[in-house]
C-alpha distance (Angstrom), angle and dihedral (degrees) to the residues before:
residue distance angle dihedral
M1 . . .
A2 3.80 . .
Q3 3.76 117.4 .
P4 3.83 113.4 -113.7
K5 3.78 114.0 -106.7
A6 3.79 111.9 -99.2
P7 3.82 116.6 -126.9
S8 3.79 120.6 -114.6
M9 3.80 127.1 -131.8
R10 3.78 133.5 -178.7
A11 3.79 124.0 -123.1
Y12 3.80 119.8 -84.1
G13 3.79 139.3 178.7
R14 3.80 108.1 -135.3
H15 3.79 141.6 -4.5
A16 3.81 122.1 -142.9
L17 3.82 120.0 -161.1
I18 3.80 121.1 -161.4
C19 3.81 122.3 -166.6
M20 3.81 117.8 -128.6
H21 3.82 100.7 167.9
G22 3.80 95.7 113.7
D23 3.81 101.2 -130.2
C24 3.80 95.6 95.2
A25 3.83 95.1 36.1
E26 3.78 140.4 -18.9
S27 3.81 108.6 -57.5
G28 3.80 89.3 -132.0
Q29 3.80 89.3 64.1
G30 3.79 90.4 60.2
Q31 3.79 90.8 50.4
Q32 3.81 91.4 50.3
L33 3.80 90.8 50.8
H34 3.79 90.1 49.4
H35 3.82 91.1 53.3
K36 3.80 90.1 47.2
F37 3.80 92.2 49.8
L38 3.80 90.9 51.3
E39 3.82 90.0 49.9
L40 3.81 90.3 53.3
N41 3.79 90.2 46.8
R42 3.78 91.4 54.1
A43 3.81 92.0 46.3
H44 3.82 90.7 54.8
D45 3.83 97.0 37.9
L46 3.80 89.4 -116.9
N47 3.81 91.1 128.9
K48 3.81 96.1 66.4
L49 3.78 115.5 113.8
R50 3.81 90.5 -144.0
N51 3.79 91.2 56.0
S52 3.80 108.0 93.9
E53 3.83 88.2 -160.1
R54 3.81 93.9 56.5
V55 3.79 118.1 136.7
K56 3.78 120.5 -133.6
C57 3.80 117.0 -148.9
S58 3.80 123.3 -167.9
L59 3.78 136.1 179.9
V60 3.81 111.1 -134.0
D61 3.77 128.5 -163.6
C62 3.80 95.3 -127.5
L63 3.80 136.3 -7.3
G64 3.79 92.2 -165.4
V65 3.82 98.6 -115.8
C66 3.82 99.5 98.7
S67 3.82 96.4 -172.5
G68 3.78 139.4 62.9
G69 3.78 93.4 35.0
P70 2.87 159.4 -152.2
I71 3.81 83.8 67.4
M72 3.79 122.2 -161.7
V73 3.81 129.7 -178.5
V74 3.81 127.2 -168.1
Y75 3.80 120.2 -151.1
P76 3.00 146.3 -124.5
D77 3.82 82.9 20.5
G78 3.82 90.6 58.8
I79 3.82 92.4 -142.8
W80 3.81 117.8 153.8
Y81 3.82 123.8 -155.1
H82 3.82 128.1 -163.1
H83 3.82 134.2 -154.3
V84 3.80 92.2 16.3
D85 3.79 112.2 -176.0
E86 3.81 125.7 167.3
A87 3.81 92.9 -85.4
A88 3.80 90.9 50.6
L89 3.79 90.5 46.4
E90 3.81 90.1 54.1
R91 3.81 89.8 53.2
I92 3.80 93.3 46.3
Y93 3.78 90.6 49.4
Q94 3.80 96.0 46.4
E95 3.80 97.5 40.9
H96 3.80 105.2 29.2
I97 3.81 105.7 26.1
L98 3.81 97.9 36.7
N99 3.82 102.0 28.4
N100 3.83 104.7 26.0
Q101 3.83 92.0 -121.6
P102 3.84 111.7 125.9
V103 3.82 115.7 -142.5
E104 3.79 98.5 -112.3
E105 3.82 99.6 -165.7
L106 3.82 91.6 57.9
I107 3.82 96.2 47.9
F108 3.81 118.6 103.3
H109 3.80 100.8 164.9
R110 3.80 139.7 23.4
L111 3.77 125.4 -162.9
Y112 3.82 88.8 -154.8
P113 3.81 130.6 32.3
R114 3.77 113.4 -89.8
G115 3.79 110.5 -81.8
Q116 3.81 93.0 16.9
E117 3.79 98.2 83.2
P118 3.83 117.0 131.6
G119 3.80 114.8 -85.0
Y120 3.79 117.6 -93.0
A121 3.81 102.7 -83.0
P122 3.85 99.8 -132.9
A123 3.81 90.2 49.8
V124 3.82 91.4 48.1
R125 3.81 90.6 48.6
G126 3.81 90.9 46.5
D127 3.82 95.7 -123.7
Q128 3.82 99.8 104.6
G129 3.79 111.0 137.9
S130 3.81 95.1 3.6
W131 3.81 95.1 115.2
S132 3.79 95.6 48.2
N133 3.79 91.6 51.6
E134 3.79 91.9 48.4
H135 3.80 90.9 45.9
A136 3.80 93.0 51.9
T137 3.80 92.7 53.0
S138 3.78 98.5 39.3
G139 3.81 92.2 119.0
S140 3.80 94.1 -127.7
P141 3.83 111.5 141.7
L142 3.78 88.9 -135.1
A143 3.80 92.1 51.2
E144 3.78 93.1 57.6
A145 3.77 114.0 106.0
D146 3.79 115.9 -117.4
P147 3.81 115.4 -126.8
P148 3.80 116.0 -99.4
G149 3.79 110.9 -84.0
S150 3.80 94.8 24.2
T151 3.79 111.5 159.4
A152 3.77 124.4 -132.5
D153 3.80 88.8 -109.6
A154 3.81 90.5 54.5
V155 3.80 91.1 51.4
R156 3.80 91.3 49.1
A157 3.81 90.2 48.8
R158 3.81 90.8 52.9
V159 3.80 91.0 50.9
R160 3.83 90.7 49.4
R161 3.80 90.6 50.8
A162 3.79 90.4 52.4
R163 3.83 89.2 59.1
K164 3.77 88.3 -159.1
K165 3.80 116.6 173.6
K166 3.76 128.9 177.9
G167 3.74 139.4 154.1
L168 3.79 105.0 -98.0
V169 3.79 125.9 -135.6
I170 3.79 105.7 -142.3
V171 3.81 123.4 -170.1
N172 3.82 122.9 -165.9
T173 3.80 107.8 -169.7
G174 3.82 141.2 146.9
H175 3.80 136.0 92.1
G176 3.79 96.4 -82.2
K177 3.80 125.0 94.6
G178 3.79 122.7 -102.2
K179 3.80 104.8 64.7
T180 3.80 96.2 116.0
T181 3.80 90.8 34.1
A182 3.81 91.0 57.9
A183 3.81 91.1 48.4
L184 3.81 90.5 51.1
G185 3.80 89.3 51.3
V186 3.81 89.2 58.2
M187 3.81 88.6 45.7
T188 3.82 89.9 56.0
R189 3.79 91.5 48.6
A190 3.81 91.9 48.6
W191 3.83 91.0 47.7
G192 3.79 88.4 54.2
R193 3.82 87.7 55.3
Q194 3.82 90.1 52.0
M195 3.79 91.7 -115.2
R196 3.80 120.9 160.7
I197 3.80 107.5 -105.3
G198 3.79 136.3 -167.9
V199 3.81 129.3 179.8
L200 3.79 126.6 -168.9
Q201 3.80 118.0 -173.3
F202 3.79 118.3 -158.1
L203 3.84 123.6 -159.0
K204 3.80 95.4 2.8
N205 3.81 108.9 111.1
E206 3.78 112.5 -88.8
N207 3.82 89.8 -136.2
A208 3.81 94.6 52.0
R209 3.79 119.4 122.9
F210 3.80 102.5 -155.4
G211 3.78 119.2 172.8
E212 3.81 92.7 -106.4
I213 3.82 90.9 56.7
K214 3.80 91.6 51.7
A215 3.81 90.0 47.1
A216 3.82 92.3 50.8
E217 3.79 89.9 51.2
R218 3.80 91.3 52.1
M219 3.81 92.2 45.3
G220 3.81 92.2 49.7
A221 3.81 129.6 -160.5
I222 3.84 92.8 70.9
D223 3.80 119.4 115.9
W224 3.82 106.5 -142.6
I225 3.80 120.6 -171.4
S226 3.82 125.9 -179.0
T227 3.79 117.7 -171.1
G228 3.81 107.2 166.4
D229 3.80 136.6 96.6
G230 3.79 97.2 -145.2
W231 3.79 137.4 -65.7
T232 3.80 118.9 -41.0
W233 3.80 91.5 -114.0
T234 3.83 90.5 57.3
S235 3.79 96.2 38.9
K236 3.80 116.3 125.2
D237 3.81 91.5 -162.4
I238 3.80 114.3 27.5
D239 3.83 91.6 -171.9
E240 3.80 89.5 56.5
T241 3.81 89.8 47.2
G242 3.80 90.3 53.2
A243 3.80 92.2 46.4
K244 3.80 91.3 51.8
A245 3.78 90.0 48.6
R246 3.81 93.0 51.7
H247 3.81 89.5 47.3
G248 3.81 87.6 52.1
W249 3.82 89.4 56.2
E250 3.80 90.4 54.1
I251 3.81 89.0 52.4
A252 3.81 90.1 46.7
K253 3.80 91.8 52.9
Q254 3.80 90.8 54.9
H255 3.81 91.8 51.0
I256 3.82 95.9 42.9
S257 3.80 94.3 50.6
S258 3.81 94.5 41.5
G259 3.81 95.9 85.9
K260 3.81 89.3 -134.2
Y261 3.81 96.9 115.4
D262 3.77 141.7 64.7
L263 3.82 92.8 -170.0
F264 3.79 128.6 24.8
I265 3.81 125.8 -179.6
L266 3.82 124.6 -156.2
D267 3.80 101.8 -164.9
E268 3.85 117.2 -157.4
F269 3.81 89.2 -3.8
T270 3.82 96.2 139.0
Y271 3.81 90.7 70.7
L272 3.81 90.9 67.9
M273 3.79 89.1 61.8
H274 3.81 95.0 37.5
Y275 3.82 92.2 54.7
G276 3.80 92.3 46.5
W277 3.80 96.1 -112.3
L278 3.81 90.1 122.2
D279 3.81 131.1 27.9
P280 3.84 107.7 -119.9
N281 3.81 91.5 -148.0
E282 3.79 91.2 54.5
V283 3.81 91.1 47.6
V284 3.81 92.6 52.5
T285 3.81 91.7 44.0
W286 3.80 90.2 53.2
L287 3.81 93.4 46.6
T288 3.81 91.3 48.3
A289 3.80 90.7 54.1
N290 3.81 100.7 37.6
K291 3.81 113.4 26.0
P292 3.82 109.2 104.9
D293 3.79 110.7 -112.7
L294 3.80 95.1 -118.1
L295 3.81 98.5 39.5
H296 3.80 113.7 113.4
L297 3.81 109.6 -142.9
I298 3.80 123.1 -165.8
I299 3.81 120.1 -166.2
T300 3.80 122.3 -171.8
G301 3.80 136.1 -172.3
R302 3.78 143.4 85.6
S303 3.79 126.1 -71.3
A304 3.80 99.0 25.4
P305 3.83 106.8 -164.9
D306 3.79 118.6 -113.0
V307 3.80 93.2 -116.2
L308 3.82 89.9 58.2
I309 3.81 91.8 46.7
D310 3.81 89.2 51.3
Y311 3.79 91.2 50.4
A312 3.82 96.6 46.6
D313 3.81 125.0 91.8
L314 3.81 95.5 -149.4
V315 3.80 126.0 26.3
T316 3.79 124.8 -179.9
E317 3.78 123.8 -175.2
M318 3.81 117.0 -152.7
R319 3.80 109.5 -147.4
E320 3.78 121.1 -163.3
I321 3.79 113.5 -129.4
K322 3.78 101.2 158.9
H323 3.81 131.4 2.0
P324 3.83 126.1 -166.1
F325 3.81 93.6 -142.1
K326 3.79 95.4 50.3
A327 3.80 95.8 38.6
Q328 3.81 101.0 37.7
G329 3.80 107.8 9.1
I330 3.80 91.7 -113.2
R331 3.79 110.7 154.3
A332 3.80 126.8 -142.0
Q333 3.79 111.9 -67.9
A334 3.79 131.0 -147.1
G335 3.77 113.8 -103.6
I336 3.80 92.5 19.2
E337 3.79 104.1 58.7
Y338 3.80 105.0 7.4
């Protein structure tokens, strides 16, 4: 029997785990901290796969402490923090993650005696700082540092001079509404520019007649493909739902690589990776190798994986603040939500 192929993973510096079980604190607090950590990672370029000092951050179901939460542990240091709110997370990130100085007053457990923690992995491997140096000298016009005191107009002028064009990868994610709506807004704008447009909807029933489908038919010149059998929570056969979704990805690959489009939208595509039907690393590897350079690709859906966020050029997170169904019991309405 053949041995299963082992996965591959790039080097990294640390891994932070945040508990979201709900016994030590509200599970939503853990999710908020996770989002905040990812924001800080992006701000400091510690989310980039090419950066050997990158910091992985994962939500875990339970860290087995069940009090004093939210609980967070940083590895390989083996340092555990208690009562982590956003202010504490900022301190941990600035002092521990960036400057190798754990925040002593928030620590309640150490895997190793103080001062005997494992050496910082990138330094031990000998690759510390290599990515940042390479990144700074990459030669990209947008990677060049602007002189101190540069005005916004000067920055814009430099970008115009570079005349750089590329097909953007755009991700609309988050738990708030509006991800598909925003993608359809770009579709309308692109249609007005006589661009070649394709849309593939995953999960949504292939026989559905949502308002956007009727609009696309009336507009014309938009290829619209629906491949699903309904949402996962209404599915009568989740295996069949997954199979249809994977088949939809095979169709999408044919359309994306065809060179026929200027804009292509993968609606609700993140769920295929979130539910484990597709490997996010394989998806990004395929897109890197096969997406035409000038094709704009929009991907929507909750829980976009980190590897996709790293790969994308533009990522927007929709955050729910108020919802008519939850606040007032008002159900979805035609023309607004479908």
